C-alpha positions in Angstrom: 14.1 -0.7 -15.2 11.1 -2.9 -15.2 8.4 -2.8 -17.7 4.6 -1.3 -16.8 1.5 -3.6 -17.3 -0.1 -0.9 -20.0 3.1 -0.4 -21.6 6.9 -0.8 -21.6 9.4 1.2 -19.8 10.7 4.3 -21.4 13.9 4.6 -22.4 16.5 7.8 -21.6 15.4 9.9 -25.0 11.5 8.7 -23.3 12.8 10.6 -20.2 14.2 13.1 -20.8 10.8 14.0 -23.8 8.8 13.5 -20.6 10.5 15.5 -18.5 10.8 18.2 -20.5 6.7 17.6 -21.7 6.1 18.1 -17.7 8.1 21.0 -17.2 6.1 23.2 -20.0 2.2 21.0 -19.2 3.0 22.8 -15.2 4.9 26.2 -17.1 1.0 27.1 -18.9 -0.8 25.9 -15.3 0.6 28.7 -13.8 0.6 30.9 -16.5 -3.4 29.9 -16.9 -3.6 30.2 -13.6 -1.3 33.8 -12.7 -3.7 35.3 -15.5 -6.7 34.7 -13.8 -5.6 36.0 -10.7 -4.5 39.1 -13.0 -8.2 39.4 -14.2 -10.0 38.8 -11.1 -7.7 41.1 -9.6 -8.5 44.0 -12.0 -12.1 43.0 -12.2 -12.0 44.2 -8.0 -13.0 40.4 -7.4 -10.5 39.8 -5.0 -10.7 43.2 -3.2 -10.3 42.4 0.9 -13.7 43.8 0.8 -15.5 40.6 -1.3 -14.1 38.8 1.2 -14.7 40.8 4.7 -18.7 40.1 3.8 -17.9 36.5 5.7 -17.1 38.0 8.9 -20.5 39.3 9.8 -22.6 37.2 11.8 -25.9 36.3 9.5 -24.2 35.6 6.7 -22.3 33.0 8.6 -25.8 31.9 10.5 -26.9 31.4 6.7 -23.6 29.1 5.8 -24.3 26.9 9.2 -28.0 26.6 8.4 -26.6 25.2 4.5 -24.1 23.0 6.0 -26.6 21.2 8.3 -29.3 21.4 5.2 -27.0 19.4 3.3 -25.9 17.1 6.2 -29.3 15.8 6.5 -29.6 15.7 2.3 -26.8 13.1 2.3 -27.1 11.2 5.7 -30.8 10.2 4.4 -29.8 10.0 0.6 -26.4 7.7 1.8 -28.5 5.5 4.1 -31.3 5.0 1.5 -29.8 4.6 -1.3 -27.1 2.1 0.5 -30.2 0.1 2.0 -31.6 0.4 -1.6 -28.6 -1.1 -4.1 -28.7 -4.2 -1.9 -32.5 -4.5 -2.2 -31.7 -4.0 -5.6 -28.4 -6.0 -5.8 -29.9 -9.6 -4.2 -33.5 -8.7 -6.6 -30.5 -8.8 -9.6 -29.2 -12.3 -7.8 -32.7 -13.5 -7.5 -33.4 -16.8 -9.4 -36.8 -15.6 -10.0 -37.4 -14.6 -13.3 -40.1 -12.0 -12.9 -38.0 -10.8 -9.6 -34.5 -10.3 -11.3 -36.0 -8.6 -14.4 -37.8 -6.1 -12.6 -34.8 -5.2 -10.4 -33.3 -4.6 -14.0 -35.8 -2.3 -15.2 -35.7 -0.5 -12.7 -31.9 0.0 -11.9 -31.3 0.2 -15.5 -34.4 2.9 -16.4 -33.2 5.1 -13.3 -29.3 5.0 -14.2 -30.1 6.3 -17.7 -32.6 9.2 -16.3 -30.4 12.2 -15.5 -30.1 12.5 -11.8 -31.9 16.5 -11.6 -34.6 15.0 -13.6 -36.0 12.3 -11.5 -34.7 14.6 -8.3 -37.8 17.1 -10.2 -40.4 14.7 -11.5 -40.4 13.5 -7.0 -40.7 17.3 -5.9 -43.4 18.0 -8.7 -44.9 15.1 -8.7 -45.3 13.8 -5.3 -43.3 15.6 -2.6 -43.7 19.7 -3.7 -44.1 21.0 0.4 -41.1 18.9 1.1 -37.5 19.5 -0.8 -35.7 17.9 1.3 -37.2 14.6 1.4 -38.1 14.8 -2.6 -34.0 15.4 -3.0 -32.7 12.6 -0.4 -35.3 10.1 -2.4 -34.0 11.6 -5.8 -30.1 11.0 -4.7 -31.6 8.1 -2.7 -33.1 6.1 -5.7 -29.8 7.0 -8.5 -27.0 6.5 -6.2 -28.9 2.8 -4.7 -29.2 1.5 -8.4 -25.3 2.4 -8.8 -24.4 0.8 -5.5 -26.7 -2.0 -6.1 -24.3 -3.4 -9.2 -20.8 -2.3 -7.2 -22.3 -4.5 -5.2 -23.7 -7.2 -7.5 -19.9 -7.3 -9.3 -18.4 -7.3 -5.0 -21.1 -10.9 -4.4 -20.1 -12.4 -8.2 -16.2 -12.0 -7.0 -16.5 -14.0 -4.1 -14.6 -17.6 -5.2 -17.8 -20.3 -5.7 -16.3 -22.8 -3.3 -17.7 -20.4 -0.1 -21.0 -20.5 -1.4 -20.7 -24.4 -2.2 -19.3 -25.2 1.1 -22.3 -22.8 2.8 -24.9 -24.6 0.9 -23.2 -28.9 1.8 -23.4 -27.4 5.4 -27.4 -27.6 4.9 -27.8 -23.5 5.0 -30.6 -21.6 2.7 -29.8 -19.3 -0.3 -31.1 -16.3 2.6 -28.2 -17.1 5.1 -25.5 -18.0 2.8 -26.1 -14.1 1.5 -26.8 -12.6 4.3 -23.7 -14.6 6.4 -21.3 -15.1 3.4 -21.8 -13.3 0.3 -23.0 -10.3 0.8 -20.2 -9.6 4.4 -17.1 -10.0 1.5 -18.6 -8.2 -1.0 -18.8 -5.0 1.4 -15.3 -4.7 2.8 -14.2 -5.3 -0.9 -15.7 -3.2 -2.3 -15.6 -0.8 0.3 -13.2 2.0 -1.4 -16.1 1.7 -4.4 -19.0 2.2 -2.1 -17.4 5.8 -0.4 -16.4 6.9 -3.8 -19.9 7.1 -4.7 -21.2 8.1 -1.3 -18.9 10.7 -2.3 -20.1 11.7 -5.9 -24.0 11.6 -3.0 -22.6 14.4 -1.4 -21.8 16.1 -4.0 -25.0 15.5 -6.1 -26.5 17.4 -3.2 -25.6 20.9 -4.9 -28.2 20.1 -7.1 -31.3 20.9 -4.3 -30.9 24.0 -6.2 -33.6 23.5 -8.9 -36.0 22.5 -6.0 -35.6 25.8 -4.0 -33.3 23.1 -1.1 -31.3 25.4 1.2 -27.6 23.4 0.9 -25.0 25.0 0.6 -25.2 25.9 -3.6 -28.4 28.1 -3.3 -27.6 29.7 0.0 -24.4 31.0 -2.1 -26.4 31.8 -4.7 -28.4 33.6 -2.3 -26.2 35.4 -0.8 -24.3 36.3 -3.8 -27.3 38.2 -5.4 -28.4 39.8 -2.7 -25.0 41.8 -1.0 -23.4 44.3 -3.2 -20.0 45.4 -3.1 -18.6 47.9 -4.1 -20.9 48.2 -7.4 -20.6 44.4 -7.7 -21.3 41.3 -6.1 -18.9 38.9 -4.7 -19.7 36.2 -6.8 -16.2 34.7 -7.1 -15.4 35.1 -3.3 -18.7 33.1 -2.9 -17.5 30.2 -4.6 -14.3 30.4 -3.4 -15.9 29.6 0.4 -19.1 27.5 -0.5 -16.2 25.8 -2.9 -13.4 24.9 0.0 -16.4 23.6 2.4 -17.6 21.2 -0.2 -13.8 19.8 -0.6 -13.3 19.9 2.7 -16.3 17.4 2.9 -15.5 15.4 0.4 -11.8 14.4 1.7 -13.2 13.9 5.3 -15.5 11.3 3.8 -12.3 9.8 1.8 -9.8 10.2 5.3 -13.3 7.6 6.6 -12.9 5.4 3.5 -9.2 5.2 4.0 -9.8 4.2 7.9 -12.0 1.7 7.7 -10.0 -0.1 5.2 -6.8 -0.1 6.7 -8.6 -1.2 9.9 -10.4 -3.9 7.7 -6.6 -5.3 6.2 -5.4 -5.2 10.2 -8.7 -7.4 11.4 -6.9 -10.6 12.1 -9.9 -13.2 11.8 -9.7 -16.6 12.3 -9.3 -19.4 15.7 -5.9 -17.7 17.4 -3.3 -21.1 18.2 -2.6 -20.9 22.2 1.2 -20.0 22.5 3.0 -23.1 24.3 3.2 -23.8 28.1 7.0 -24.6 29.0 7.1 -26.9 32.3 8.5 -26.4 35.2 12.0 -28.7 35.9 10.7 -31.8 37.6 6.8 -31.5 36.4 5.3 -33.4 33.3 2.2 -31.2 31.7 -0.6 -32.8 30.8 0.0 -33.1 27.2 3.4 -35.3 28.2 2.2 -37.2 31.0 -0.8 -38.5 28.2 1.8 -39.0 25.6 3.6 -41.2 28.4 0.9 -42.9 29.2 0.3 -44.1 25.9 4.0 -44.8 25.6 3.1 -46.7 28.1 0.5 -48.4 27.1 2.7 -49.8 24.3 4.5 -51.8 26.7 1.7 -53.0 28.6 4.1 -53.1 31.9 3.3 -49.1 33.5 3.4 -45.8 33.0 5.4 -43.4 32.2 8.4 -43.3 29.6 10.2 -46.5 31.1 6.7 -48.0 30.4 7.9 -49.0 26.5 10.1 -51.0 28.3 8.4 -52.6 31.0 10.7 -52.0 34.2 7.4 -50.0 35.6 9.9 -46.9 36.6 8.2 -44.0 36.1 10.2 -41.0 34.7 10.3 -37.3 36.7 
């Protein structure tokens, strides 16, 4: 048995006890799911009519438009947060105190504020008629602060000898940061960066507070304006929209996994040229050069036999 970093390897009794706990916990979870399904079915939320509304062309079009609106806001927020994160990370690592203090104050301020307040304040104060840009700006500011801390940790994790070697070669600080430190920081922290982008994608649902027609806002409008059998299809609508969110996050996570595996397979450095086998009766350039040097040492001629002073050249 091998021990873990956090705890010792369980013994025979502990293994039996853990299996009992796992079985009991699984049964409890299954029972809760069954109870929830039965209650929803009794109230008519799982009736086929509740799900038939998604066969209407108008509702499908609304969901498709909401998906496009969500992806637009996410794309702007993703680019904005990464750019702002790089700027803030460089600012926090600056040797100039005013720049470092300003970047630190900005990061700590907007990381402490709830994201919903930031989005609403930007919408009310600056971009009342542009809800998409207000949502993207709020997401960019908050997630940019988080990405800045991620990148700063990645830069600090790079061995100091690499930056010292770059300075020894005469490179300026900007060149060291752009060509040496930041690429390695991004590569090492890529899983965390993508994970924060997944959070950014999910946080686009906060656009409902500023009436932006993203997926959650559209789901609320569909469920509240469509009545089936005297009930509103909130359960079926939430299930469909939630599935779309899960698929989007899974696609983004799969992209992160693919990029990470591709980075591991990437070949770096200078490849060594393969050795060339000389044909019988010929002498390649390396062997000929060695023979000339050897013959020169004997002072009597060229070739291997030149070392003995015979003057004959070996095939």
